[in-house]
C-alpha positions as a Python dict, from the first residue, in 0.01 Angstrom:
ca = {
    (1, 'M'): (0, 0, 0),
    (2, 'S'): (-256, 267, 96),
    (3, 'K'): (-491, 240, 438),
    (4, 'T'): (-757, 163, 206),
    (5, 'A'): (-615, -130, 62),
    (6, 'R'): (-519, -265, 374),
    (7, 'W'): (-874, -234, 524),
    (8, 'R'): (-996, -393, 219),
    (9, 'S'): (-904, -728, 345),
    (10, 'A'): (-1178, -702, 562),
    (11, 'A'): (-1462, -678, 332),
    (12, 'L'): (-1354, -911, 62),
    (13, 'P'): (-1388, -1245, 210),
    (14, 'I'): (-1699, -1153, 413),
    (15, 'A'): (-1907, -885, 249),
    (16, 'S'): (-1760, -821, -124),
    (17, 'T'): (-1919, -972, -383),
    (18, 'A'): (-1598, -933, -598),
    (19, 'L'): (-1439, -1218, -403),
    (20, 'V'): (-1714, -1462, -351),
    (21, 'L'): (-1779, -1431, -746),
    (22, 'A'): (-1388, -1507, -800),
    (23, 'L'): (-1414, -1817, -565),
    (24, 'A'): (-1764, -1954, -654),
    (25, 'G'): (-1877, -1783, -1014),
    (26, 'P'): (-2174, -1598, -1069),
    (27, 'A'): (-2383, -1832, -890),
    (28, 'A'): (-2247, -1695, -546),
    (29, 'A'): (-2399, -1350, -609),
    (30, 'S'): (-2675, -1439, -447),
    (31, 'A'): (-2531, -1596, -147),
    (32, 'P'): (-2642, -1393, 198),
    (33, 'A'): (-2398, -1183, 357),
    (34, 'A'): (-2255, -1382, 634),
    (35, 'A'): (-2129, -1089, 869),
    (36, 'T'): (-2435, -977, 1005),
    (37, 'A'): (-2565, -1265, 1162),
    (38, 'T'): (-2446, -1573, 1370),
    (39, 'T'): (-2465, -1894, 1187),
    (40, 'T'): (-2492, -2247, 1336),
    (41, 'A'): (-2295, -2496, 1142),
    (42, 'T'): (-2351, -2883, 1196),
    (43, 'T'): (-1974, -2992, 1210),
    (44, 'A'): (-1738, -2883, 1493),
    (45, 'T'): (-1418, -2735, 1408),
    (46, 'D'): (-1245, -2980, 1660),
    (47, 'A'): (-1408, -3271, 1465),
    (48, 'A'): (-1338, -3150, 1126),
    (49, 'A'): (-1044, -3372, 1101),
    (50, 'D'): (-1307, -3655, 1049),
    (51, 'S'): (-1436, -3465, 717),
    (52, 'K'): (-1294, -3569, 391),
    (53, 'P'): (-1177, -3279, 155),
    (54, 'D'): (-1271, -3309, -207),
    (55, 'A'): (-961, -3510, -344),
    (56, 'A'): (-938, -3285, -639),
    (57, 'G'): (-923, -2977, -467),
    (58, 'P'): (-585, -2751, -466),
    (59, 'R'): (-296, -2834, -230),
    (60, 'V'): (-168, -2619, -16),
    (61, 'P'): (208, -2554, -196),
    (62, 'A'): (457, -2789, -41),
    (63, 'T'): (711, -2650, 235),
    (64, 'S'): (1085, -2583, 139),
    (65, 'T'): (1214, -2874, 397),
    (66, 'H'): (947, -3120, 336),
    (67, 'R'): (993, -3214, 715),
    (68, 'P'): (628, -3367, 877),
    (69, 'V'): (420, -3123, 1025),
    (70, 'G'): (130, -3193, 1252),
    (71, 'T'): (-187, -2969, 1351),
    (72, 'T'): (-444, -2910, 1580),
    (73, 'S'): (-702, -2663, 1693),
    (74, 'A'): (-806, -2555, 2018),
    (75, 'R'): (-1066, -2322, 2200),
    (76, 'L'): (-879, -2113, 2444),
    (77, 'V'): (-1051, -1883, 2705),
    (78, 'D'): (-900, -1584, 2896),
    (79, 'R'): (-1111, -1548, 3199),
    (80, 'D'): (-924, -1268, 3341),
    (81, 'R'): (-1030, -1023, 3036),
    (82, 'P'): (-1365, -913, 2918),
    (83, 'D'): (-1400, -923, 2542),
    (84, 'P'): (-1312, -594, 2404),
    (85, 'W'): (-1586, -575, 2126),
    (86, 'R'): (-1856, -725, 2369),
    (87, 'P'): (-1790, -543, 2729),
    (88, 'D'): (-2096, -745, 2843),
    (89, 'T'): (-1917, -1074, 2809),
    (90, 'P'): (-1684, -1149, 3120),
    (91, 'S'): (-1429, -1365, 2930),
    (92, 'R'): (-1226, -1366, 2596),
    (93, 'E'): (-1288, -1658, 2371),
    (94, 'L'): (-1040, -1736, 2100),
    (95, 'M'): (-998, -2031, 1831),
    (96, 'V'): (-622, -2117, 1742),
    (97, 'T'): (-478, -2330, 1538),
    (98, 'F'): (-119, -2486, 1596),
    (99, 'W'): (121, -2620, 1368),
    (100, 'Y'): (417, -2778, 1469),
    (101, 'P'): (710, -3012, 1382),
    (102, 'T'): (627, -3391, 1410),
    (103, 'D'): (840, -3722, 1361),
    (104, 'S'): (561, -3900, 1153),
    (105, 'A'): (350, -3827, 832),
    (106, 'R'): (127, -4085, 879),
    (107, 'G'): (-241, -4003, 931),
    (108, 'A'): (-534, -3802, 790),
    (109, 'H'): (-420, -3479, 683),
    (110, 'A'): (-641, -3178, 847),
    (111, 'P'): (-909, -3006, 647),
    (112, 'Y'): (-857, -2652, 541),
    (113, 'L'): (-1140, -2541, 686),
    (114, 'S'): (-1502, -2659, 719),
    (115, 'P'): (-1784, -2647, 433),
    (116, 'E'): (-1998, -2474, 670),
    (117, 'L'): (-1749, -2178, 768),
    (118, 'S'): (-1622, -2161, 389),
    (119, 'T'): (-1991, -2104, 282),
    (120, 'A'): (-2039, -1835, 546),
    (121, 'L'): (-1705, -1669, 470),
    (122, 'Y'): (-1726, -1698, 74),
    (123, 'G'): (-2078, -1797, -46),
    (124, 'T'): (-1946, -2127, -139),
    (125, 'D'): (-1757, -2438, 0),
    (126, 'A'): (-1499, -2440, -261),
    (127, 'P'): (-1224, -2324, -36),
    (128, 'A'): (-1295, -2632, 214),
    (129, 'G'): (-1166, -2880, -68),
    (130, 'V'): (-808, -2737, -25),
    (131, 'R'): (-599, -3015, 99),
    (132, 'T'): (-333, -2939, 343),
    (133, 'G'): (-10, -3061, 412),
    (134, 'A'): (-30, -3117, 803),
    (135, 'V'): (-149, -3414, 978),
    (136, 'A'): (-428, -3373, 1195),
    (137, 'G'): (-325, -3453, 1573),
    (138, 'A'): (16, -3589, 1518),
    (139, 'R'): (225, -3618, 1819),
    (140, 'P'): (468, -3307, 1850),
    (141, 'A'): (840, -3388, 1792),
    (142, 'P'): (1023, -3379, 2124),
    (143, 'G'): (1214, -3114, 2256),
    (144, 'R'): (1140, -2754, 2304),
    (145, 'H'): (1039, -2550, 1962),
    (146, 'P'): (1074, -2186, 1922),
    (147, 'L'): (724, -2011, 1879),
    (148, 'V'): (591, -1802, 1629),
    (149, 'L'): (239, -1613, 1672),
    (150, 'L'): (60, -1530, 1336),
    (151, 'S'): (-222, -1266, 1340),
    (152, 'P'): (-442, -1224, 1003),
    (153, 'G'): (-544, -933, 850),
    (154, 'F'): (-865, -759, 959),
    (155, 'G'): (-1180, -944, 847),
    (156, 'L'): (-959, -1242, 745),
    (157, 'S'): (-979, -1607, 899),
    (158, 'R'): (-671, -1766, 1035),
    (159, 'T'): (-688, -2048, 777),
    (160, 'T'): (-545, -1763, 551),
    (161, 'L'): (-224, -1793, 705),
    (162, 'T'): (-203, -2198, 667),
    (163, 'A'): (69, -2182, 411),
    (164, 'L'): (280, -1962, 614),
    (165, 'G'): (203, -2192, 921),
    (166, 'E'): (302, -2525, 738),
    (167, 'E'): (636, -2358, 607),
    (168, 'L'): (741, -2246, 952),
    (169, 'A'): (670, -2595, 1125),
    (170, 'A'): (839, -2737, 870),
    (171, 'R'): (1164, -2533, 938),
    (172, 'G'): (1132, -2620, 1323),
    (173, 'Y'): (907, -2379, 1482),
    (174, 'A'): (586, -2407, 1690),
    (175, 'V'): (326, -2184, 1531),
    (176, 'A'): (-29, -2042, 1662),
    (177, 'A'): (-264, -1887, 1438),
    (178, 'V'): (-509, -1669, 1648),
    (179, 'D'): (-876, -1569, 1509),
    (180, 'H'): (-962, -1260, 1679),
    (181, 'T'): (-1317, -1293, 1750),
    (182, 'Y'): (-1554, -1048, 1632),
    (183, 'E'): (-1319, -920, 1356),
    (184, 'T'): (-1408, -1218, 1132),
    (185, 'L'): (-1604, -1504, 1111),
    (186, 'V'): (-1518, -1771, 1390),
    (187, 'E'): (-1604, -2126, 1407),
    (188, 'F'): (-1633, -2281, 1762),
    (189, 'P'): (-1650, -2644, 1862),
    (190, 'G'): (-2003, -2770, 1818),
    (191, 'G'): (-2027, -2551, 1479),
    (192, 'R'): (-2102, -2252, 1639),
    (193, 'I'): (-2017, -1941, 1405),
    (194, 'E'): (-1966, -1607, 1555),
    (195, 'P'): (-2030, -1306, 1344),
    (196, 'C'): (-1779, -1036, 1257),
    (197, 'L'): (-1941, -777, 1501),
    (198, 'V'): (-1697, -481, 1415),
    (199, 'C'): (-1654, -520, 1034),
    (200, 'G'): (-1743, -166, 885),
    (201, 'R'): (-1630, 44, 1193),
    (202, 'E'): (-1274, 70, 1027),
    (203, 'G'): (-1463, 335, 809),
    (204, 'T'): (-1601, 512, 1057),
    (205, 'D'): (-1393, 538, 1387),
    (206, 'P'): (-1069, 715, 1346),
    (207, 'D'): (-940, 525, 1646),
    (208, 'F'): (-1042, 165, 1536),
    (209, 'G'): (-704, 69, 1397),
    (210, 'A'): (-518, 144, 1724),
    (211, 'T'): (-817, -36, 1952),
    (212, 'A'): (-792, -344, 1750),
    (213, 'S'): (-406, -312, 1753),
    (214, 'R'): (-396, -342, 2150),
    (215, 'A'): (-705, -587, 2151),
    (216, 'R'): (-506, -834, 1934),
    (217, 'A'): (-179, -774, 2114),
    (218, 'A'): (-351, -874, 2417),
    (219, 'D'): (-505, -1199, 2263),
    (220, 'L'): (-138, -1276, 2144),
    (221, 'R'): (25, -1228, 2491),
    (222, 'F'): (-272, -1459, 2615),
    (223, 'V'): (-183, -1720, 2375),
    (224, 'I'): (204, -1752, 2507),
    (225, 'D'): (47, -1757, 2865),
    (226, 'R'): (-104, -2076, 2767),
    (227, 'L'): (157, -2202, 2590),
    (228, 'T'): (451, -2145, 2832),
    (229, 'A'): (228, -2245, 3131),
    (230, 'P'): (424, -2417, 3399),
    (231, 'G'): (400, -2828, 3426),
    (232, 'G'): (312, -2866, 3074),
    (233, 'R'): (-43, -2765, 3108),
    (234, 'G'): (-47, -2582, 2759),
    (235, 'P'): (-311, -2617, 2487),
    (236, 'V'): (-168, -2899, 2268),
    (237, 'R'): (-47, -3210, 2429),
    (238, 'G'): (321, -3297, 2405),
    (239, 'L'): (403, -2949, 2263),
    (240, 'A'): (683, -2769, 2437),
    (241, 'V'): (779, -2406, 2332),
    (242, 'D'): (1096, -2243, 2404),
    (243, 'P'): (1008, -1916, 2624),
    (244, 'G'): (1319, -1770, 2529),
    (245, 'R'): (1268, -1762, 2149),
    (246, 'I'): (928, -1615, 2095),
    (247, 'A'): (825, -1427, 1766),
    (248, 'A'): (524, -1254, 1636),
    (249, 'A'): (397, -1210, 1278),
    (250, 'G'): (114, -1092, 1096),
    (251, 'H'): (-56, -971, 770),
    (252, 'S'): (-244, -623, 765),
    (253, 'L'): (-386, -529, 1093),
    (254, 'G'): (-204, -825, 1223),
    (255, 'G'): (143, -715, 1127),
    (256, 'A'): (40, -386, 1336),
    (257, 'A'): (-71, -610, 1620),
    (258, 'A'): (270, -784, 1596),
    (259, 'L'): (462, -487, 1668),
    (260, 'E'): (236, -383, 1930),
    (261, 'A'): (239, -689, 2110),
    (262, 'M'): (641, -691, 2086),
    (263, 'G'): (620, -347, 2264),
    (264, 'E'): (411, -432, 2523),
    (265, 'D'): (567, -800, 2610),
    (266, 'R'): (944, -849, 2637),
    (267, 'R'): (887, -1220, 2564),
    (268, 'I'): (850, -1144, 2220),
    (269, 'R'): (1221, -1146, 2091),
    (270, 'A'): (1124, -1039, 1700),
    (271, 'A'): (824, -911, 1500),
    (272, 'A'): (734, -896, 1123),
    (273, 'N'): (440, -723, 948),
    (274, 'L'): (324, -822, 629),
    (275, 'D'): (156, -514, 453),
    (276, 'G'): (-6, -377, 743),
    (277, 'T'): (-67, 17, 803),
    (278, 'V'): (87, 74, 1167),
    (279, 'W'): (-182, 246, 1388),
    (280, 'I'): (35, 290, 1699),
    (281, 'P'): (386, 433, 1674),
    (282, 'P'): (617, 167, 1767),
    (283, 'T'): (755, 222, 2116),
    (284, 'G'): (900, -9, 2393),
    (285, 'L'): (1059, -234, 2134),
    (286, 'R'): (1408, -222, 2292),
    (287, 'S'): (1631, -252, 1997),
    (288, 'R'): (1448, -612, 1905),
    (289, 'P'): (1453, -692, 1531),
    (290, 'V'): (1170, -588, 1296),
    (291, 'L'): (1089, -741, 905),
    (292, 'L'): (856, -499, 714),
    (293, 'F'): (757, -654, 373),
    (294, 'S'): (550, -424, 164),
    (295, 'A'): (364, -456, -140),
    (296, 'Q'): (352, -190, -443),
    (297, 'L'): (596, 42, -243),
    (298, 'G'): (539, 400, -369),
    (299, 'G'): (175, 329, -521),
    (300, 'S'): (32, 555, -227),
    (301, 'P'): (277, 830, -77),
    (302, 'G'): (55, 846, 259),
    (303, 'A'): (118, 473, 345),
    (304, 'T'): (476, 489, 263),
    (305, 'G'): (486, 775, 498),
    (306, 'N'): (337, 545, 754),
    (307, 'W'): (599, 318, 740),
    (308, 'E'): (866, 617, 664),
    (309, 'D'): (759, 713, 1033),
    (310, 'S'): (770, 361, 1177),
    (311, 'W'): (1119, 293, 1054),
    (312, 'K'): (1277, 590, 1191),
    (313, 'R'): (1161, 479, 1544),
    (314, 'L'): (1299, 105, 1503),
    (315, 'T'): (1637, 111, 1714),
    (316, 'G'): (1727, -260, 1656),
    (317, 'P'): (1807, -461, 1337),
    (318, 'R'): (1544, -374, 1098),
    (319, 'Y'): (1463, -479, 735),
    (320, 'W'): (1208, -344, 484),
    (321, 'V'): (1195, -530, 169),
    (322, 'D'): (925, -467, -127),
    (323, 'L'): (729, -716, -376),
    (324, 'P'): (635, -448, -639),
    (325, 'T'): (446, -718, -840),
    (326, 'A'): (248, -798, -525),
    (327, 'G'): (-111, -693, -398),
    (328, 'H'): (-219, -660, -35),
    (329, 'L'): (-358, -999, -26),
    (330, 'S'): (-57, -1146, -169),
    (331, 'F'): (84, -1230, 183),
    (332, 'S'): (-210, -1461, 270),
    (333, 'D'): (-350, -1769, 111),
    (334, 'E'): (-611, -1560, -81),
    (335, 'H'): (-400, -1508, -341),
    (336, 'W'): (-290, -1844, -402),
    (337, 'V'): (-610, -2003, -367),
    (338, 'V'): (-817, -1780, -631),
    (339, 'D'): (-546, -1852, -883),
    (340, 'A'): (-557, -2240, -768),
    (341, 'L'): (-915, -2225, -861),
    (342, 'G'): (-856, -2068, -1198),
    (343, 'S'): (-1097, -1772, -1077),
    (344, 'R'): (-880, -1471, -1042),
    (345, 'D'): (-1015, -1347, -1410),
    (346, 'Q'): (-1354, -1325, -1243),
    (347, 'L'): (-1257, -1007, -1034),
    (348, 'P'): (-1334, -670, -1142),
    (349, 'A'): (-1070, -518, -1335),
    (350, 'D'): (-1041, -215, -1062),
    (351, 'S'): (-991, -472, -787),
    (352, 'G'): (-725, -725, -904),
    (353, 'P'): (-393, -510, -923),
    (354, 'D'): (-467, -354, -574),
    (355, 'L'): (-529, -697, -432),
    (356, 'F'): (-315, -939, -602),
    (357, 'G'): (-97, -722, -831),
    (358, 'T'): (49, -909, -1122),
    (359, 'V'): (258, -1169, -952),
    (360, 'R'): (126, -1544, -938),
    (361, 'G'): (24, -1651, -600),
    (362, 'E'): (235, -1939, -549),
    (363, 'R'): (540, -1723, -625),
    (364, 'A'): (446, -1430, -370),
    (365, 'L'): (376, -1737, -123),
    (366, 'A'): (745, -1834, -175),
    (367, 'A'): (891, -1528, -145),
    (368, 'T'): (676, -1454, 156),
    (369, 'R'): (774, -1788, 337),
    (370, 'A'): (1155, -1693, 223),
    (371, 'Y'): (1196, -1381, 368),
    (372, 'L'): (976, -1422, 675),
    (373, 'G'): (1162, -1760, 742),
    (374, 'A'): (1497, -1602, 707),
    (375, 'F'): (1423, -1321, 964),
    (376, 'L'): (1317, -1583, 1182),
    (377, 'D'): (1585, -1800, 1146),
    (378, 'R'): (1855, -1521, 1193),
    (379, 'H'): (1681, -1349, 1497),
    (380, 'L'): (1544, -1681, 1668),
    (381, 'L'): (1759, -1962, 1596),
    (382, 'G'): (2097, -1754, 1524),
    (383, 'R'): (2141, -1910, 1159),
    (384, 'P'): (2302, -1721, 881),
    (385, 'A'): (2019, -1547, 661),
    (386, 'P'): (2204, -1412, 361),
    (387, 'L'): (1889, -1331, 193),
    (388, 'L'): (1842, -1040, 434),
    (389, 'D'): (2165, -879, 329),
    (390, 'R'): (2142, -802, -54),
    (391, 'P'): (1929, -883, -346),
    (392, 'S'): (1872, -1223, -424),
    (393, 'R'): (1907, -1416, -768),
    (394, 'A'): (1644, -1663, -631),
    (395, 'F'): (1393, -1365, -591),
    (396, 'P'): (1511, -1075, -828),
    (397, 'E'): (1151, -942, -819),
    (398, 'V'): (1219, -853, -416),
    (399, 'R'): (1370, -496, -345),
    (400, 'F'): (1525, -373, -22),
    (401, 'A'): (1329, -51, 39),
    (402, 'K'): (1571, 48, 291),
}
């Protein structure tokens, strides 16, 4: 729960030897650091569906509904806003992955990420062998779908929210996961990989968390603009979203950004923060619902106090649940992927509990999917969600902090 733990999600996939070793083994220790330079890859993200992941690789855990899911990625450019991290760049360039319901499961499944980006992020292409459950380029199911925006942890790729994206799409939501350029390595069409320009700044700039939260909120609001553009001119052909049913959720810094985006944008009707320090006191929420989902509550009085202060400012429906056996990365794909690759025991002993806790990755994922899904179902779809009201026999390890 500490602020340090929340920031550590930035360093692990990019610069820390610990996770590289966990994913690739000792040979990866000599891999070059990827955050310090722009890398040119040979395979475009938009063409990644043509690649064939290793059939022996782990699979994204099946969704709870088993409804077919489609996916695509798109480059979006906000020409009305300069890049917050490169003021000399007159526009803001983003990569976004979309998941959505589809009526057909036929077609090739999308890759998890390209071998080039995997190598740049982790020093190995092993994560590129993960098999997803979504069909690349599938036609969206007809009708207007409620929209959920997803924002990853600082330094983490949007791919680390794939399992959540597939689950929510299988529940009937359109989902957009955003890479916040220059806060992680981002691969654009043509194989261009932009670096993490601001990695390391979180440790030296006391205002960085607030600055990044505002920048990310602007990214999320821009994606809403594109998806709700009149005349069906959105970035995904055939995908229609319901502008009256929009939510934002995120992991770590992404969770703080989700709250900030809702405070700034009345179109966002609900927000969820998955184990993220709140860097800007939540204001302007206007009694809209908030879910806080933490790991190891009580492990850090300072971090608990951060959420206690935020909790007092929430005037609408509010929920605070905790998974004591989880770690900070348990709310992302990082946890179950490390478990699936059989590499967790290679982590240094002092990092494992803080990052992954003692729970298995798939169990943490199941809890995250269930509670986030219940929250969204209740507040976007108006469905009953008893999971939010009392302890559950299905998840006895999850506790209500409030």
